[in-house]
All heavy atoms as a GROMACS GRO file, in nm:
protein
  588
    1MET      N    1   9.076   1.804  -8.058
    1MET     CA    2   8.945   1.731  -8.053
    1MET      C    3   8.877   1.737  -8.194
    1MET      O    4   8.891   1.843  -8.263
    1MET     CB    5   8.857   1.794  -7.952
    1MET     CG    6   8.726   1.734  -7.937
    1MET     SD    7   8.640   1.793  -7.792
    1MET     CE    8   8.548   1.648  -7.758
    2ILE      N    9   8.814   1.638  -8.229
    2ILE     CA   10   8.752   1.630  -8.362
    2ILE      C   11   8.620   1.701  -8.359
    2ILE      O   12   8.540   1.679  -8.271
    2ILE     CB   13   8.732   1.476  -8.400
    2ILE    CG1   14   8.866   1.408  -8.410
    2ILE    CG2   15   8.650   1.463  -8.530
    2ILE    CD1   16   8.855   1.261  -8.438
    3ASP      N   17   8.598   1.779  -8.466
    3ASP     CA   18   8.469   1.850  -8.482
    3ASP      C   19   8.373   1.756  -8.560
    3ASP      O   20   8.384   1.744  -8.682
    3ASP     CB   21   8.489   1.980  -8.554
    3ASP     CG   22   8.362   2.059  -8.575
    3ASP    OD1   23   8.255   2.010  -8.531
    3ASP    OD2   24   8.373   2.174  -8.622
    4ILE      N   25   8.291   1.684  -8.486
    4ILE     CA   26   8.207   1.584  -8.546
    4ILE      C   27   8.110   1.647  -8.652
    4ILE      O   28   8.086   1.589  -8.752
    4ILE     CB   29   8.122   1.506  -8.432
    4ILE    CG1   30   8.219   1.430  -8.347
    4ILE    CG2   31   8.020   1.420  -8.497
    4ILE    CD1   32   8.150   1.368  -8.225
    5ASN      N   33   8.059   1.767  -8.624
    5ASN     CA   34   7.975   1.832  -8.715
    5ASN      C   35   8.041   1.856  -8.849
    5ASN      O   36   7.982   1.842  -8.956
    5ASN     CB   37   7.916   1.961  -8.655
    5ASN     CG   38   7.820   1.936  -8.547
    5ASN    OD1   39   7.751   1.836  -8.546
    5ASN    ND2   40   7.813   2.023  -8.451
    6LYS      N   41   8.168   1.902  -8.845
    6LYS     CA   42   8.240   1.925  -8.961
    6LYS      C   43   8.272   1.800  -9.044
    6LYS      O   44   8.255   1.793  -9.164
    6LYS     CB   45   8.373   2.001  -8.934
    6LYS     CG   46   8.455   2.026  -9.060
    6LYS     CD   47   8.560   2.131  -9.038
    6LYS     CE   48   8.646   2.154  -9.157
    6LYS     NZ   49   8.594   2.146  -9.287
    7VAL      N   50   8.308   1.695  -8.972
    7VAL     CA   51   8.335   1.563  -9.035
    7VAL      C   52   8.200   1.513  -9.107
    7VAL      O   53   8.202   1.474  -9.218
    7VAL     CB   54   8.378   1.459  -8.935
    7VAL    CG1   55   8.391   1.317  -8.997
    7VAL    CG2   56   8.517   1.500  -8.879
    8ALA      N   57   8.093   1.528  -9.037
    8ALA     CA   58   7.964   1.485  -9.096
    8ALA      C   59   7.927   1.571  -9.216
    8ALA      O   60   7.881   1.518  -9.315
    8ALA     CB   61   7.854   1.488  -8.988
    9ASP      N   62   7.945   1.700  -9.202
    9ASP     CA   63   7.918   1.790  -9.318
    9ASP      C   64   8.001   1.760  -9.440
    9ASP      O   65   7.964   1.773  -9.553
    9ASP     CB   66   7.931   1.933  -9.274
    9ASP     CG   67   7.821   1.986  -9.184
    9ASP    OD1   68   7.714   1.919  -9.176
    9ASP    OD2   69   7.840   2.093  -9.117
   10ASP      N   70   8.127   1.727  -9.415
   10ASP     CA   71   8.226   1.707  -9.526
   10ASP      C   72   8.216   1.569  -9.580
   10ASP      O   73   8.272   1.532  -9.686
   10ASP     CB   74   8.370   1.733  -9.479
   10ASP     CG   75   8.392   1.878  -9.450
   10ASP    OD1   76   8.311   1.967  -9.492
   10ASP    OD2   77   8.494   1.908  -9.382
   11ALA      N   78   8.146   1.471  -9.515
   11ALA     CA   79   8.140   1.335  -9.553
   11ALA      C   80   8.067   1.321  -9.690
   11ALA      O   81   7.971   1.388  -9.713
   11ALA     CB   82   8.075   1.249  -9.449
   12ASP      N   83   8.119   1.227  -9.766
   12ASP     CA   84   8.048   1.196  -9.893
   12ASP      C   85   7.929   1.107  -9.870
   12ASP      O   86   7.837   1.101  -9.955
   12ASP     CB   87   8.149   1.128  -9.991
   12ASP     CG   88   8.255   1.224 -10.031
   12ASP    OD1   89   8.227   1.329 -10.097
   12ASP    OD2   90   8.376   1.201  -9.988
   13MET      N   91   7.932   1.033  -9.761
   13MET     CA   92   7.828   0.932  -9.735
   13MET      C   93   7.828   0.906  -9.580
   13MET      O   94   7.936   0.892  -9.528
   13MET     CB   95   7.856   0.803  -9.814
   13MET     CG   96   7.763   0.688  -9.789
   13MET     SD   97   7.792   0.554  -9.911
   13MET     CE   98   7.958   0.498  -9.856
   14ILE      N   99   7.706   0.894  -9.522
   14ILE     CA  100   7.700   0.854  -9.383
   14ILE      C  101   7.604   0.738  -9.376
   14ILE      O  102   7.491   0.744  -9.428
   14ILE     CB  103   7.650   0.967  -9.295
   14ILE    CG1  104   7.751   1.088  -9.294
   14ILE    CG2  105   7.625   0.915  -9.149
   14ILE    CD1  106   7.710   1.205  -9.216
   15ILE      N  107   7.652   0.630  -9.319
   15ILE     CA  108   7.563   0.507  -9.302
   15ILE      C  109   7.572   0.460  -9.156
   15ILE      O  110   7.681   0.436  -9.107
   15ILE     CB  111   7.615   0.394  -9.393
   15ILE    CG1  112   7.609   0.439  -9.535
   15ILE    CG2  113   7.525   0.272  -9.371
   15ILE    CD1  114   7.669   0.335  -9.638
   16HIS      N  115   7.460   0.455  -9.092
   16HIS     CA  116   7.450   0.404  -8.951
   16HIS      C  117   7.559   0.465  -8.859
   16HIS      O  118   7.619   0.387  -8.782
   16HIS     CB  119   7.456   0.257  -8.956
   16HIS     CG  120   7.339   0.186  -9.024
   16HIS    ND1  121   7.215   0.184  -8.970
   16HIS    CD2  122   7.336   0.123  -9.142
   16HIS    CE1  123   7.134   0.124  -9.059
   16HIS    NE2  124   7.206   0.088  -9.157
   17GLY      N  125   7.578   0.592  -8.867
   17GLY     CA  126   7.667   0.659  -8.778
   17GLY      C  127   7.813   0.654  -8.818
   17GLY      O  128   7.906   0.700  -8.748
   18TYR      N  129   7.845   0.606  -8.938
   18TYR     CA  130   7.978   0.603  -8.994
   18TYR      C  131   7.992   0.701  -9.112
   18TYR      O  132   7.917   0.697  -9.204
   18TYR     CB  133   8.017   0.464  -9.041
   18TYR     CG  134   8.027   0.358  -8.932
   18TYR    CD1  135   7.922   0.274  -8.907
   18TYR    CD2  136   8.146   0.352  -8.856
   18TYR    CE1  137   7.933   0.187  -8.805
   18TYR    CE2  138   8.148   0.257  -8.747
   18TYR     CZ  139   8.045   0.176  -8.731
   18TYR     OH  140   8.054   0.083  -8.625
   19ALA      N  141   8.085   0.796  -9.097
   19ALA     CA  142   8.107   0.896  -9.199
   19ALA      C  143   8.215   0.844  -9.291
   19ALA      O  144   8.324   0.808  -9.256
   19ALA     CB  145   8.150   1.027  -9.140
   20PHE      N  146   8.183   0.841  -9.424
   20PHE     CA  147   8.278   0.795  -9.528
   20PHE      C  148   8.320   0.924  -9.604
   20PHE      O  149   8.232   0.985  -9.668
   20PHE     CB  150   8.218   0.696  -9.618
   20PHE     CG  151   8.180   0.562  -9.551
   20PHE    CD1  152   8.066   0.555  -9.478
   20PHE    CD2  153   8.268   0.456  -9.566
   20PHE    CE1  154   8.034   0.431  -9.413
   20PHE    CE2  155   8.233   0.333  -9.506
   20PHE     CZ  156   8.118   0.322  -9.428
   21THR      N  157   8.448   0.949  -9.612
   21THR     CA  158   8.500   1.073  -9.680
   21THR      C  159   8.604   1.028  -9.782
   21THR      O  160   8.706   0.968  -9.747
   21THR     CB  161   8.557   1.170  -9.578
   21THR    OG1  162   8.456   1.205  -9.481
   21THR    CG2  163   8.594   1.305  -9.654
   22LYS      N  164   8.578   1.064  -9.904
   22LYS     CA  165   8.681   1.029 -10.010
   22LYS      C  166   8.785   1.140 -10.019
   22LYS      O  167   8.756   1.258 -10.029
   22LYS     CB  168   8.608   1.024 -10.144
   22LYS     CG  169   8.689   0.968 -10.258
   22LYS     CD  170   8.604   0.941 -10.382
   22LYS     CE  171   8.692   0.888 -10.494
   22LYS     NZ  172   8.608   0.860 -10.614
   23GLU      N  173   8.915   1.093 -10.019
   23GLU     CA  174   9.029   1.191 -10.031
   23GLU      C  175   9.127   1.120 -10.125
   23GLU      O  176   9.186   1.023 -10.093
   23GLU     CB  177   9.094   1.211  -9.901
   23GLU     CG  178   9.018   1.289  -9.802
   23GLU     CD  179   9.096   1.319  -9.675
   23GLU    OE1  180   9.220   1.290  -9.670
   23GLU    OE2  181   9.036   1.363  -9.584
   24LYS      N  182   9.138   1.179 -10.248
   24LYS     CA  183   9.230   1.122 -10.355
   24LYS      C  184   9.194   0.974 -10.380
   24LYS      O  185   9.081   0.947 -10.420
   24LYS     CB  186   9.374   1.144 -10.318
   24LYS     CG  187   9.409   1.291 -10.311
   24LYS     CD  188   9.555   1.310 -10.281
   24LYS     CE  189   9.582   1.456 -10.260
   24LYS     NZ  190   9.720   1.484 -10.218
   25ASN      N  191   9.281   0.884 -10.339
   25ASN     CA  192   9.257   0.744 -10.368
   25ASN      C  193   9.226   0.664 -10.243
   25ASN      O  194   9.239   0.537 -10.245
   25ASN     CB  195   9.386   0.681 -10.439
   25ASN     CG  196   9.410   0.743 -10.567
   25ASN    OD1  197   9.311   0.777 -10.643
   25ASN    ND2  198   9.536   0.752 -10.616
   26ILE      N  199   9.184   0.730 -10.138
   26ILE     CA  200   9.154   0.660 -10.014
   26ILE      C  201   9.017   0.705  -9.968
   26ILE      O  202   8.970   0.810 -10.000
   26ILE     CB  203   9.259   0.682  -9.901
   26ILE    CG1  204   9.266   0.828  -9.866
   26ILE    CG2  205   9.400   0.629  -9.941
   26ILE    CD1  206   9.349   0.858  -9.743
   27ILE      N  207   8.964   0.620  -9.876
   27ILE     CA  208   8.834   0.650  -9.808
   27ILE      C  209   8.863   0.651  -9.660
   27ILE      O  210   8.912   0.557  -9.602
   27ILE     CB  211   8.729   0.543  -9.840
   27ILE    CG1  212   8.715   0.516  -9.993
   27ILE    CG2  213   8.592   0.582  -9.780
   27ILE    CD1  214   8.674   0.632 -10.074
   28ARG      N  215   8.833   0.766  -9.598
   28ARG     CA  216   8.842   0.772  -9.455
   28ARG      C  217   8.708   0.747  -9.392
   28ARG      O  218   8.604   0.795  -9.433
   28ARG     CB  219   8.890   0.913  -9.408
   28ARG     CG  220   9.027   0.945  -9.460
   28ARG     CD  221   9.074   1.073  -9.402
   28ARG     NE  222   9.209   1.109  -9.453
   28ARG     CZ  223   9.324   1.055  -9.407
   28ARG    NH1  224   9.317   0.973  -9.300
   28ARG    NH2  225   9.439   1.086  -9.455
   29VAL      N  226   8.710   0.659  -9.289
   29VAL     CA  227   8.581   0.621  -9.222
   29VAL      C  228   8.600   0.655  -9.070
   29VAL      O  229   8.695   0.624  -9.009
   29VAL     CB  230   8.558   0.475  -9.236
   29VAL    CG1  231   8.423   0.435  -9.177
   29VAL    CG2  232   8.565   0.422  -9.380
   30LEU      N  233   8.494   0.723  -9.023
   30LEU     CA  234   8.499   0.767  -8.879
   30LEU      C  235   8.364   0.722  -8.816
   30LEU      O  236   8.254   0.752  -8.874
   30LEU     CB  237   8.516   0.917  -8.869
   30LEU     CG  238   8.522   0.964  -8.723
   30LEU    CD1  239   8.644   0.919  -8.650
   30LEU    CD2  240   8.518   1.114  -8.717
   31ASN      N  241   8.373   0.660  -8.698
   31ASN     CA  242   8.253   0.626  -8.624
   31ASN      C  243   8.212   0.757  -8.556
   31ASN      O  244   8.290   0.806  -8.468
   31ASN     CB  245   8.286   0.518  -8.527
   31ASN     CG  246   8.172   0.476  -8.438
   31ASN    OD1  247   8.074   0.552  -8.421
   31ASN    ND2  248   8.171   0.352  -8.389
   32LEU      N  249   8.103   0.814  -8.591
   32LEU     CA  250   8.065   0.941  -8.532
   32LEU      C  251   8.019   0.934  -8.381
   32LEU      O  252   8.010   1.033  -8.314
   32LEU     CB  253   7.951   1.005  -8.612
   32LEU     CG  254   7.992   1.040  -8.759
   32LEU    CD1  255   7.868   1.087  -8.836
   32LEU    CD2  256   8.100   1.147  -8.763
   33ASN      N  257   7.992   0.807  -8.342
   33ASN     CA  258   7.949   0.786  -8.204
   33ASN      C  259   8.068   0.757  -8.112
   33ASN      O  260   8.056   0.764  -7.989
   33ASN     CB  261   7.847   0.669  -8.195
   33ASN     CG  262   7.726   0.704  -8.276
   33ASN    OD1  263   7.663   0.807  -8.248
   33ASN    ND2  264   7.684   0.613  -8.361
   34ASN      N  265   8.188   0.719  -8.171
   34ASN     CA  266   8.306   0.694  -8.101
   34ASN      C  267   8.419   0.732  -8.187
   34ASN      O  268   8.474   0.651  -8.255
   34ASN     CB  269   8.308   0.544  -8.050
   34ASN     CG  270   8.439   0.517  -7.968
   34ASN    OD1  271   8.521   0.597  -7.952
   34ASN    ND2  272   8.440   0.393  -7.920
   35THR      N  273   8.466   0.851  -8.178
   35THR     CA  274   8.564   0.908  -8.270
   35THR      C  275   8.704   0.845  -8.251
   35THR      O  276   8.795   0.879  -8.333
   35THR     CB  277   8.575   1.061  -8.262
   35THR    OG1  278   8.611   1.094  -8.124
   35THR    CG2  279   8.443   1.134  -8.296
   36LYS      N  280   8.721   0.759  -8.157
   36LYS     CA  281   8.848   0.686  -8.145
   36LYS      C  282   8.853   0.571  -8.242
   36LYS      O  283   8.955   0.505  -8.262
   36LYS     CB  284   8.871   0.633  -8.000
   36LYS     CG  285   8.895   0.748  -7.904
   36LYS     CD  286   8.919   0.699  -7.763
   36LYS     CE  287   8.931   0.821  -7.670
   36LYS     NZ  288   8.965   0.774  -7.532
   37ARG      N  289   8.737   0.537  -8.303
   37ARG     CA  290   8.726   0.428  -8.396
   37ARG      C  291   8.728   0.486  -8.542
   37ARG      O  292   8.632   0.554  -8.575
   37ARG     CB  293   8.597   0.350  -8.374
   37ARG     CG  294   8.581   0.293  -8.237
   37ARG     CD  295   8.684   0.186  -8.219
   37ARG     NE  296   8.642   0.094  -8.112
   37ARG     CZ  297   8.692  -0.015  -8.092
   37ARG    NH1  298   8.793  -0.065  -8.163
   37ARG    NH2  299   8.647  -0.098  -7.986
   38ALA      N  300   8.831   0.454  -8.610
   38ALA     CA  301   8.845   0.507  -8.749
   38ALA      C  302   8.918   0.405  -8.838
   38ALA      O  303   8.975   0.311  -8.789
   38ALA     CB  304   8.922   0.633  -8.747
   39ALA      N  305   8.901   0.425  -8.972
   39ALA     CA  306   8.971   0.333  -9.063
   39ALA      C  307   9.004   0.409  -9.191
   39ALA      O  308   8.942   0.506  -9.219
   39ALA     CB  309   8.879   0.214  -9.096
   40VAL      N  310   9.101   0.359  -9.264
   40VAL     CA  311   9.134   0.412  -9.390
   40VAL      C  312   9.126   0.295  -9.490
   40VAL      O  313   9.189   0.192  -9.460
   40VAL     CB  314   9.275   0.473  -9.396
   40VAL    CG1  315   9.305   0.522  -9.537
   40VAL    CG2  316   9.281   0.587  -9.295
   41LEU      N  317   9.049   0.308  -9.600
   41LEU     CA  318   9.030   0.207  -9.696
   41LEU      C  319   9.082   0.251  -9.832
   41LEU      O  320   9.082   0.373  -9.857
   41LEU     CB  321   8.878   0.165  -9.713
   41LEU     CG  322   8.801   0.141  -9.584
   41LEU    CD1  323   8.657   0.126  -9.619
   41LEU    CD2  324   8.850   0.022  -9.510
   42ASP      N  325   9.120   0.155  -9.914
   42ASP     CA  326   9.144   0.191 -10.056
   42ASP      C  327   9.012   0.191 -10.131
   42ASP      O  328   8.907   0.159 -10.071
   42ASP     CB  329   9.251   0.109 -10.118
   42ASP     CG  330   9.212  -0.033 -10.150
   42ASP    OD1  331   9.092  -0.066 -10.133
   42ASP    OD2  332   9.292  -0.114 -10.188
   43GLN      N  333   9.010   0.225 -10.255
   43GLN     CA  334   8.882   0.238 -10.331
   43GLN      C  335   8.815   0.104 -10.347
   43GLN      O  336   8.697   0.104 -10.379
   43GLN     CB  337   8.911   0.303 -10.461
   43GLN     CG  338   8.943   0.449 -10.451
   43GLN     CD  339   8.958   0.517 -10.578
   43GLN    OE1  340   8.985   0.460 -10.685
   43GLN    NE2  341   8.952   0.655 -10.576
   44GLU      N  342   8.889  -0.006 -10.332
   44GLU     CA  343   8.826  -0.138 -10.346
   44GLU      C  344   8.772  -0.189 -10.210
   44GLU      O  345   8.711  -0.292 -10.204
   44GLU     CB  346   8.931  -0.236 -10.398
   44GLU     CG  347   8.984  -0.200 -10.531
   44GLU     CD  348   8.868  -0.196 -10.636
   44GLU    OE1  349   8.785  -0.281 -10.641
   44GLU    OE2  350   8.868  -0.097 -10.716
   45GLY      N  351   8.796  -0.117 -10.101
   45GLY     CA  352   8.750  -0.159  -9.971
   45GLY      C  353   8.852  -0.234  -9.885
   45GLY      O  354   8.822  -0.290  -9.782
   46VAL      N  355   8.977  -0.241  -9.928
   46VAL     CA  356   9.088  -0.303  -9.862
   46VAL      C  357   9.136  -0.208  -9.750
   46VAL      O  358   9.156  -0.090  -9.767
   46VAL     CB  359   9.199  -0.343  -9.956
   46VAL    CG1  360   9.318  -0.400  -9.875
   46VAL    CG2  361   9.159  -0.436 -10.064
   47VAL      N  362   9.147  -0.267  -9.630
   47VAL     CA  363   9.186  -0.185  -9.511
   47VAL      C  364   9.334  -0.154  -9.518
   47VAL      O  365   9.425  -0.238  -9.535
   47VAL     CB  366   9.156  -0.260  -9.382
   47VAL    CG1  367   9.198  -0.189  -9.264
   47VAL    CG2  368   9.008  -0.298  -9.375
   48LEU      N  369   9.365  -0.022  -9.504
   48LEU     CA  370   9.501   0.027  -9.503
   48LEU      C  371   9.542   0.056  -9.361
   48LEU      O  372   9.660   0.030  -9.325
   48LEU     CB  373   9.519   0.151  -9.594
   48LEU     CG  374   9.474   0.135  -9.737
   48LEU    CD1  375   9.483   0.264  -9.810
   48LEU    CD2  376   9.559   0.027  -9.809
   49GLU      N  377   9.462   0.111  -9.284
   49GLU     CA  378   9.488   0.148  -9.140
   49GLU      C  379   9.351   0.136  -9.070
   49GLU      O  380   9.244   0.159  -9.124
   49GLU     CB  381   9.536   0.288  -9.123
   49GLU     CG  382   9.672   0.315  -9.184
   49GLU     CD  383   9.715   0.465  -9.162
   49GLU    OE1  384   9.701   0.513  -9.044
   49GLU    OE2  385   9.747   0.525  -9.258
   50THR      N  386   9.356   0.106  -8.938
   50THR     CA  387   9.238   0.100  -8.856
   50THR      C  388   9.270   0.109  -8.707
   50THR      O  389   9.368   0.068  -8.662
   50THR     CB  390   9.153  -0.017  -8.890
   50THR    OG1  391   9.025  -0.004  -8.825
   50THR    CG2  392   9.217  -0.149  -8.844
   51SER      N  393   9.168   0.161  -8.633
   51SER     CA  394   9.173   0.151  -8.484
   51SER      C  395   9.039   0.078  -8.439
   51SER      O  396   9.002   0.085  -8.323
   51SER     CB  397   9.176   0.286  -8.426
   51SER     OG  398   9.066   0.366  -8.461
   52MET      N  399   8.972   0.016  -8.537
   52MET     CA  400   8.850  -0.053  -8.513
   52MET      C  401   8.880  -0.205  -8.482
   52MET      O  402   8.981  -0.258  -8.526
   52MET     CB  403   8.749  -0.052  -8.631
   52MET     CG  404   8.707   0.087  -8.667
   52MET     SD  405   8.604   0.079  -8.815
   52MET     CE  406   8.556   0.248  -8.830
   53ASP      N  407   8.790  -0.266  -8.408
   53ASP     CA  408   8.807  -0.410  -8.387
   53ASP      C  409   8.756  -0.489  -8.509
   53ASP      O  410   8.705  -0.428  -8.604
   53ASP     CB  411   8.730  -0.460  -8.260
   53ASP     CG  412   8.590  -0.448  -8.265
   53ASP    OD1  413   8.527  -0.459  -8.367
   53ASP    OD2  414   8.529  -0.409  -8.160
   54ASP      N  415   8.786  -0.617  -8.517
   54ASP     CA  416   8.753  -0.693  -8.640
   54ASP      C  417   8.608  -0.693  -8.676
   54ASP      O  418   8.574  -0.690  -8.790
   54ASP     CB  419   8.802  -0.837  -8.620
   54ASP     CG  420   8.954  -0.851  -8.618
   54ASP    OD1  421   9.022  -0.756  -8.661
   54ASP    OD2  422   8.998  -0.953  -8.567
   55ILE      N  423   8.516  -0.698  -8.578
   55ILE     CA  424   8.375  -0.706  -8.610
   55ILE      C  425   8.328  -0.576  -8.662
   55ILE      O  426   8.259  -0.568  -8.766
   55ILE     CB  427   8.300  -0.739  -8.478
   55ILE    CG1  428   8.329  -0.878  -8.436
   55ILE    CG2  429   8.146  -0.721  -8.503
   55ILE    CD1  430   8.275  -0.922  -8.302
   56GLU      N  431   8.368  -0.461  -8.604
   56GLU     CA  432   8.328  -0.332  -8.648
   56GLU      C  433   8.387  -0.305  -8.790
   56GLU      O  434   8.321  -0.254  -8.880
   56GLU     CB  435   8.377  -0.225  -8.556
   56GLU     CG  436   8.333  -0.076  -8.596
   56GLU     CD  437   8.373   0.023  -8.490
   56GLU    OE1  438   8.466   0.002  -8.409
   56GLU    OE2  439   8.301   0.128  -8.487
   57LEU      N  440   8.509  -0.348  -8.806
   57LEU     CA  441   8.578  -0.326  -8.937
   57LEU      C  442   8.503  -0.410  -9.048
   57LEU      O  443   8.487  -0.360  -9.163
   57LEU     CB  444   8.720  -0.376  -8.929
   57LEU     CG  445   8.809  -0.333  -9.044
   57LEU    CD1  446   8.809  -0.187  -9.070
   57LEU    CD2  447   8.950  -0.385  -9.016
   58ALA      N  448   8.460  -0.531  -9.019
   58ALA     CA  449   8.386  -0.609  -9.116
   58ALA      C  450   8.258  -0.540  -9.154
   58ALA      O  451   8.220  -0.539  -9.271
   58ALA     CB  452   8.359  -0.749  -9.055
   59ILE      N  453   8.188  -0.483  -9.054
   59ILE     CA  454   8.061  -0.408  -9.075
   59ILE      C  455   8.087  -0.289  -9.164
   59ILE      O  456   8.017  -0.267  -9.272
   59ILE     CB  457   7.997  -0.367  -8.948
   59ILE    CG1  458   7.950  -0.494  -8.869
   59ILE    CG2  459   7.887  -0.274  -8.970
   59ILE    CD1  460   7.910  -0.468  -8.723
   60VAL      N  461   8.190  -0.210  -9.138
   60VAL     CA  462   8.215  -0.092  -9.211
   60VAL      C  463   8.261  -0.123  -9.354
   60VAL      O  464   8.213  -0.051  -9.448
   60VAL     CB  465   8.326  -0.009  -9.137
   60VAL    CG1  466   8.390   0.094  -9.225
   60VAL    CG2  467   8.276   0.050  -9.014
   61THR      N  468   8.342  -0.220  -9.374
   61THR     CA  469   8.385  -0.252  -9.510
   61THR      C  470   8.261  -0.308  -9.594
   61THR      O  471   8.253  -0.270  -9.707
   61THR     CB  472   8.505  -0.356  -9.512
   61THR    OG1  473   8.461  -0.473  -9.434
   61THR    CG2  474   8.626  -0.288  -9.454
   62GLU      N  475   8.180  -0.372  -9.531
   62GLU     CA  476   8.053  -0.419  -9.595
   62GLU      C  477   7.962  -0.301  -9.638
   62GLU      O  478   7.920  -0.298  -9.753
   62GLU     CB  479   7.978  -0.522  -9.512
   62GLU     CG  480   7.857  -0.580  -9.588
   62GLU     CD  481   7.786  -0.683  -9.501
   62GLU    OE1  482   7.838  -0.738  -9.406
   62GLU    OE2  483   7.660  -0.702  -9.526
   63TYR      N  484   7.949  -0.209  -9.545
   63TYR     CA  485   7.875  -0.083  -9.576
   63TYR      C  486   7.938  -0.019  -9.702
   63TYR      O  487   7.866   0.025  -9.795
   63TYR     CB  488   7.871   0.018  -9.462
   63TYR     CG  489   7.786  -0.022  -9.344
   63TYR    CD1  490   7.812   0.036  -9.218
   63TYR    CD2  491   7.677  -0.113  -9.354
   63TYR    CE1  492   7.734   0.009  -9.115
   63TYR    CE2  493   7.602  -0.142  -9.243
   63TYR     CZ  494   7.629  -0.085  -9.124
   63TYR     OH  495   7.551  -0.108  -9.012
   64TYR      N  496   8.067  -0.005  -9.695
   64TYR     CA  497   8.135   0.065  -9.808
   64TYR      C  498   8.121  -0.013  -9.944
   64TYR      O  499   8.082   0.048 -10.041
   64TYR     CB  500   8.287   0.086  -9.779
   64TYR     CG  501   8.360   0.143  -9.892
   64TYR    CD1  502   8.336   0.272  -9.939
   64TYR    CD2  503   8.447   0.064  -9.978
   64TYR    CE1  504   8.394   0.320 -10.052
   64TYR    CE2  505   8.506   0.116 -10.086
   64TYR     CZ  506   8.487   0.242 -10.118
   64TYR     OH  507   8.543   0.294 -10.234
   65VAL      N  508   8.144  -0.138  -9.937
   65VAL     CA  509   8.142  -0.220 -10.068
   65VAL      C  510   8.005  -0.216 -10.127
   65VAL      O  511   7.989  -0.201 -10.246
   65VAL     CB  512   8.195  -0.360 -10.040
   65VAL    CG1  513   8.163  -0.452 -10.154
   65VAL    CG2  514   8.347  -0.356 -10.013
   66GLU      N  515   7.900  -0.223 -10.044
   66GLU     CA  516   7.762  -0.233 -10.090
   66GLU      C  517   7.715  -0.093 -10.141
   66GLU      O  518   7.617  -0.084 -10.210
   66GLU     CB  519   7.672  -0.282  -9.988
   66GLU     CG  520   7.692  -0.428  -9.955
   66GLU     CD  521   7.601  -0.488  -9.848
   66GLU    OE1  522   7.519  -0.405  -9.784
   66GLU    OE2  523   7.602  -0.607  -9.822
   67ASN      N  524   7.782   0.017 -10.094
   67ASN     CA  525   7.729   0.153 -10.123
   67ASN      C  526   7.827   0.243 -10.194
   67ASN      O  527   7.797   0.361 -10.214
   67ASN     CB  528   7.680   0.211  -9.993
   67ASN     CG  529   7.561   0.145  -9.936
   67ASN    OD1  530   7.452   0.153  -9.987
   67ASN    ND2  531   7.588   0.067  -9.829
   68ARG      N  532   7.943   0.194 -10.231
   68ARG     CA  533   8.050   0.278 -10.290
   68ARG      C  534   8.004   0.346 -10.416
   68ARG      O  535   8.051   0.453 -10.454
   68ARG     CB  536   8.178   0.210 -10.303
   68ARG     CG  537   8.175   0.095 -10.403
   68ARG     CD  538   8.317   0.031 -10.415
   68ARG     NE  539   8.296  -0.101 -10.477
   68ARG     CZ  540   8.384  -0.195 -10.460
   68ARG    NH1  541   8.493  -0.175 -10.386
   68ARG    NH2  542   8.364  -0.303 -10.522
   69GLU      N  543   7.911   0.289 -10.489
   69GLU     CA  544   7.857   0.348 -10.613
   69GLU      C  545   7.800   0.492 -10.584
   69GLU      O  546   7.804   0.576 -10.669
   69GLU     CB  547   7.751   0.262 -10.674
   69GLU     CG  548   7.629   0.249 -10.590
   69GLU     CD  549   7.533   0.141 -10.631
   69GLU    OE1  550   7.568   0.022 -10.611
   69GLU    OE2  551   7.422   0.181 -10.687
   70PHE      N  552   7.752   0.514 -10.465
   70PHE     CA  553   7.697   0.644 -10.429
   70PHE      C  554   7.802   0.753 -10.400
   70PHE      O  555   7.771   0.869 -10.390
   70PHE     CB  556   7.602   0.634 -10.305
   70PHE     CG  557   7.492   0.538 -10.333
   70PHE    CD1  558   7.476   0.419 -10.267
   70PHE    CD2  559   7.390   0.570 -10.430
   70PHE    CE1  560   7.375   0.327 -10.297
   70PHE    CE2  561   7.286   0.483 -10.453
   70PHE     CZ  562   7.281   0.362 -10.388
   71MET      N  563   7.926   0.706 -10.390
   71MET     CA  564   8.037   0.799 -10.360
   71MET      C  565   8.110   0.837 -10.495
   71MET      O  566   8.198   0.924 -10.488
   71MET     CB  567   8.138   0.736 -10.267
   71MET     CG  568   8.086   0.720 -10.129
   71MET     SD  569   8.208   0.664 -10.011
   71MET     CE  570   8.312   0.801 -10.000
   72GLU      N  571   8.078   0.778 -10.604
   72GLU     CA  572   8.142   0.809 -10.733
   72GLU      C  573   8.101   0.948 -10.775
   72GLU      O  574   7.988   0.997 -10.747
   72GLU     CB  575   8.107   0.705 -10.836
   72GLU     CG  576   8.156   0.569 -10.801
   72GLU     CD  577   8.115   0.465 -10.902
   72GLU    OE1  578   8.048   0.500 -11.000
   72GLU    OE2  579   8.153   0.354 -10.889
   73GLU      N  580   8.198   1.017 -10.839
   73GLU     CA  581   8.177   1.151 -10.886
   73GLU      C  582   8.089   1.160 -11.006
   73GLU      O  583   8.076   1.085 -11.088
   73GLU     CB  584   8.309   1.219 -10.905
   73GLU     CG  585   8.386   1.228 -10.774
   73GLU     CD  586   8.526   1.293 -10.800
   73GLU    OE1  587   8.558   1.344 -10.912
   73GLU    OE2  588   8.604   1.281 -10.712
   0.00000   0.00000   0.00000
């Protein structure tokens, strides 16, 4: 089982219930309200893997692209 508190604490950015965590050259995204919904993006916002539907994925990628500057080191 996923420890939501740990994911949230380790996240580099949280927007509207989505935790964005940077790992090397990828971004892991987890819906904190439904942990079965997740995605992996590259640094440009291109989807590499997902368990999200198309609408949710479009929302998440838009959140990332508009706010990725806040995840830079």
